[in-house]
C-alpha positions in Angstrom: 13.0 -4.6 5.3 13.3 -2.3 8.1 11.2 1.3 8.8 11.1 3.9 5.6 9.3 6.6 6.4 7.4 7.5 3.0 4.6 10.0 3.0 2.5 10.2 -0.1 -0.5 13.1 -0.9 -1.7 13.0 -3.9 1.0 12.9 -6.7 3.9 14.0 -4.2 5.9 11.8 -1.8 7.5 12.9 1.0 10.9 11.4 2.5 13.9 12.1 5.2 17.2 12.5 3.0 20.6 11.0 4.3 20.7 14.1 6.7 17.7 14.2 8.4 16.0 16.8 5.7 12.1 16.2 5.2 12.1 16.4 1.4 9.6 16.5 -1.3 9.4 15.3 -5.0 7.3 14.1 -8.0 5.9 10.3 -6.7 5.9 9.4 -11.1 7.4 6.1 -12.3 7.2 4.7 -8.4 4.5 2.3 -9.5 4.2 0.6 -5.8 3.0 3.8 -4.3 0.1 3.4 -5.6 -0.6 0.5 -3.8 -0.4 2.9 -1.4 -3.9 4.6 -1.4 -6.2 4.3 0.8 -9.2 4.6 -1.4 -7.9 2.6 -4.1 -7.2 -0.6 -1.3 -10.5 -0.3 0.1 -12.3 -0.3 -3.3 -9.8 -3.5 -4.4 -11.0 -5.0 -1.1 -14.6 -4.6 -2.4 -14.4 -6.9 -4.9 -13.2 -9.8 -2.9 -14.5 -12.7 -3.9 -14.6 -14.8 -0.4 -13.7 -12.5 3.0 -12.8 -14.0 6.3 -13.0 -12.3 9.5 -9.7 -12.1 11.4 -10.7 -10.5 14.7 -10.2 -7.1 17.1 -6.7 -6.0 16.8 -4.7 -2.7 18.0 -2.2 -1.0 15.4 -0.7 2.1 16.1 -2.7 3.0 19.5 -6.3 2.4 16.9 -8.7 -0.4 17.7 -9.4 -2.2 14.9 -10.9 -5.2 12.7 -9.2 -7.1 10.6 -10.2 -9.0 7.7 -8.3 -11.3 5.0 -9.5 -11.8 1.4 -7.7 -11.6 -2.2 -7.3 -8.8 -4.7 -7.3 -9.5 -8.8 -3.8 -9.0 -9.8 -1.9 -9.7 -13.3 0.9 -11.4 -14.0 3.0 -10.5 -17.4 5.1 -12.4 -18.2 7.6 -11.1 -21.0 8.0 -13.3 -24.2 10.8 -15.0 -24.8 11.0 -14.3 -28.7 11.5 -10.9 -29.3 8.6 -9.2 -30.3 6.2 -11.2 -29.2 3.2 -10.8 -27.0 3.5 -11.1 -23.6 1.9 -13.7 -21.4 -0.7 -12.5 -18.6 -1.7 -14.5 -16.0 -4.9 -13.5 -14.0 -4.1 -14.9 -10.7 -5.7 -13.2 -6.8 -3.3 -12.1 -4.4 -3.3 -12.9 -1.0 -4.6 -9.9 1.1 -5.2 -8.8 5.0 -6.5 -5.9 5.9 -7.4 -4.1 9.5 -9.4 -0.9 9.8 -10.0 1.3 12.3 -12.8 1.3 13.7 -13.1 4.7 14.6 -12.8 6.2 10.9 -12.8 3.5 8.9 -9.3 3.8 7.5 -6.5 1.1 6.7 -4.1 0.6 9.2 -2.2 -1.8 8.7 -2.1 -4.0 5.0 0.1 -7.2 4.2 0.2 -9.0 0.8 1.1 -12.3 0.2 2.4 -14.0 -2.5 4.3 -12.6 -5.4 6.0 -9.8 -3.1 5.5 -10.2 0.7 4.8 -6.7 1.6 3.5 -4.8 4.9 2.0 -1.8 5.1 0.7 0.2 8.2 -0.9 3.2 8.0 -0.8 6.0 11.0 -1.0 9.8 11.6 -3.8 10.6 9.4 -4.1 14.3 8.8 -1.2 15.2 11.0 0.8 18.1 11.1 4.6 17.8 8.6 7.4 20.0 9.5 8.4 22.4 7.1 9.0 20.6 3.3 12.1 21.2 0.9 12.0 19.8 -2.8 14.2 17.0 -3.2 17.3 17.4 -5.3 
């Protein structure tokens, strides 16, 4: 919900604190941010059993081409009995990805259920202001 600018470079997250200062900290124990890896998105999308052309679009001033497909995901439901094995269900998560026609990078990703999410990528290799460590 809303706009939350976060930059991930390798294992480091960069974000603004409440005073508007850019801070840096480790991206550990934040599994969501593994989904914000451009190479991971590309490779997972290549595994999609069926891909549909969505057509051209412009995202963040970049001409793009969009595709719809799905990612293989595993849903783990904890057992109601202590110590029992959790239930693992394999399903396909719908996803739409728009790739820039100029550089091939993903510019927007929309993922469906179980948790709808939209990620917009922009300013690849842009200059960044000085960064202070998170405290």
